[in-house]
C-alpha positions as CSV (number, residue, x, y, z in Angstrom):
1,M,100.3,191.7,129.7
2,M,97.7,189.1,128.7
3,A,96.2,189.1,132.2
4,I,95.9,192.9,132.0
5,L,94.0,192.6,128.7
6,L,91.6,190.0,130.2
7,L,91.1,192.2,133.3
8,E,90.3,195.2,131.1
9,V,87.6,193.2,129.3
10,C,86.2,192.0,132.6
11,H,85.9,195.6,133.9
12,S,85.0,197.4,130.7
13,P,82.1,199.9,130.8
14,A,79.9,197.7,128.5
15,V,80.3,194.8,130.9
16,L,79.7,196.9,134.0
17,A,76.7,198.5,132.5
18,G,75.4,195.2,131.1
19,A,74.8,197.0,127.8
20,E,72.8,194.6,125.7
21,A,73.9,196.1,122.4
22,G,77.6,195.7,123.3
23,E,77.3,192.5,125.4
24,A,77.9,190.2,122.4
25,E,81.0,192.1,121.4
26,V,82.3,191.9,125.0
27,K,81.7,188.2,125.1
28,A,83.6,187.9,121.8
29,A,86.5,189.8,123.4
30,F,86.4,187.3,126.2
31,V,86.6,184.4,123.8
32,F,89.6,186.0,122.1
33,N,91.3,186.2,125.5
34,F,90.2,182.7,126.4
35,I,92.2,181.5,123.4
36,K,95.2,183.3,124.6
37,F,95.1,181.5,127.9
38,V,94.6,178.0,126.7
39,E,97.3,175.6,125.3
40,W,96.4,172.8,123.0
41,P,98.4,169.6,122.7
42,A,101.0,169.6,119.8
43,S,98.9,167.0,118.0
44,A,96.0,169.6,117.7
45,F,97.9,171.4,114.9
46,Q,99.4,169.9,111.8
47,S,102.0,172.7,111.5
48,P,103.2,175.8,113.3
49,E,101.4,177.9,110.7
50,E,98.0,176.1,111.0
51,P,95.4,178.7,112.2
52,V,93.2,178.4,115.3
53,R,89.9,177.2,113.9
54,L,87.0,178.7,115.8
55,T,83.6,177.2,114.8
56,V,80.3,178.9,115.7
57,L,77.4,176.4,115.9
58,G,74.0,177.9,115.4
59,N,72.7,181.4,115.0
60,D,73.5,183.5,118.1
61,P,74.3,187.2,118.7
62,V,77.6,186.2,120.3
63,G,78.4,184.0,117.4
64,T,77.8,186.9,115.0
65,A,80.2,189.1,117.0
66,L,82.8,186.3,116.9
67,A,83.2,186.9,113.2
68,S,85.2,190.0,114.2
69,L,87.9,187.7,115.4
70,D,88.5,186.3,111.9
71,G,92.1,187.0,110.8
72,R,93.3,188.2,114.2
73,K,96.5,186.6,115.6
74,V,97.0,184.7,118.8
75,S,100.3,183.3,119.8
76,G,101.5,183.6,116.2
77,R,98.5,181.8,114.7
78,R,95.7,183.4,112.7
79,V,92.2,182.9,114.0
80,V,89.8,181.5,111.3
81,V,86.1,181.8,112.2
82,R,83.6,179.4,110.5
83,K,79.8,179.4,111.1
84,V,77.8,176.2,110.8
85,P,74.0,176.0,111.2
86,S,73.9,172.5,112.6
87,I,75.9,169.6,114.0
88,S,76.1,168.0,110.6
89,G,78.4,170.8,109.5
90,L,80.9,170.3,112.3
91,E,84.5,169.7,111.3
92,R,87.7,169.5,113.3
93,C,88.2,172.7,115.1
94,H,90.1,174.1,118.1
95,V,87.4,176.3,119.6
96,L,83.7,175.6,119.4
97,F,81.1,178.3,120.4
98,V,77.7,176.7,120.9
99,G,74.8,179.1,120.3
100,A,72.0,179.1,122.8
101,A,69.5,177.7,120.3
102,Q,71.7,174.5,120.2
103,K,71.1,173.9,123.9
104,W,68.9,170.8,123.1
105,A,71.7,169.2,121.1
106,L,74.6,169.4,123.6
107,P,74.9,165.6,124.1
108,A,75.2,165.1,120.3
109,V,77.6,168.1,120.1
110,F,79.9,166.6,122.7
111,R,79.8,163.2,121.0
112,A,80.7,164.8,117.6
113,I,83.9,166.5,119.0
114,Q,85.0,164.0,121.7
115,R,88.0,162.8,119.7
116,W,89.4,166.3,119.1
117,P,91.1,168.7,121.6
118,V,88.4,171.4,121.6
119,L,87.8,174.4,123.9
120,T,84.0,174.5,124.1
121,I,82.4,177.8,125.0
122,A,78.7,178.7,125.3
123,D,76.3,181.4,126.5
124,I,74.0,178.6,127.9
125,E,73.1,178.5,131.6
126,G,74.8,175.6,133.3
127,F,77.0,174.8,130.2
128,P,80.1,173.7,132.3
129,D,77.8,171.5,134.4
130,R,76.8,169.7,131.3
131,G,80.3,169.0,130.2
132,G,81.3,172.2,128.4
133,T,84.6,173.9,129.2
134,I,83.6,177.6,129.6
135,G,80.2,179.1,130.1
136,F,79.2,182.7,130.3
137,V,77.2,183.8,133.4
138,R,75.7,187.0,134.7
139,R,76.9,188.3,138.0
140,G,74.6,191.2,138.8
141,D,75.3,193.7,136.1
142,R,78.6,192.0,135.0
143,V,79.4,189.3,132.6
144,G,81.5,186.5,134.1
145,F,82.4,182.9,133.2
146,E,82.6,179.5,134.7
147,I,85.3,177.0,133.9
148,N,85.0,173.2,134.0
149,E,88.6,172.2,134.6
150,E,87.9,168.5,134.2
151,A,86.3,169.0,130.8
152,A,89.4,171.0,129.7
153,R,91.6,168.2,131.0
154,K,89.6,165.5,129.2
155,A,89.9,167.5,126.0
156,G,93.7,167.6,126.5
157,L,93.8,171.4,127.1
158,D,96.0,173.3,129.5
159,V,94.1,176.2,131.0
160,S,96.3,179.0,132.4
161,A,96.1,179.5,136.2
162,K,95.4,183.1,135.4
163,L,92.3,182.2,133.6
164,L,91.2,179.8,136.2
165,Y,91.7,182.5,138.8
166,L,89.4,184.9,137.0
167,G,86.7,182.3,136.2
168,K,84.4,180.6,138.7
169,S,85.2,176.9,138.9
170,A,82.1,174.8,138.0
171,H,83.8,171.8,139.6
172,A,84.3,173.6,142.9
173,R,80.8,174.9,142.9
174,Q,79.5,171.4,142.8
175,G,81.6,170.3,145.7
176,G,84.0,168.4,143.6
177,E,81.5,166.0,142.1
178,R,82.0,165.1,138.4
């Protein structure tokens, strides 16, 4: 069922048409589905009721669309969305969306979260090549995504084979170099 939902997002009319107005919402739907297909280590949550904390770093149209995920449920956990304008506002989270304007700060962002199991996602070209977990890419008139499996592994995350199948592997694209 989850794979069908992700496939529906991948082939939705807004994605196929590349509609600018709806693109941010489509990417937010992708993020929601990414959360469904990733498992965090038990230590990432203090209790079974603890919500999935999604932090949006910076001001970005996708980040704004991610606010619609606040309160939704994934695997029995509520999603809580928090927006922070800069790295100084980062707190422990499970998912971090990095806005395009924060591209210059990626090394500092990765240092700030290195001790937490965090799924990092961005709409920044080459994000997985720079150490991020999932980066959005354009494939003609479609929105796709690349996955850095090694970054996920280092963060202690288990990415479903279904998600890996749908995403382009950044590791494979680089000929296995990391």
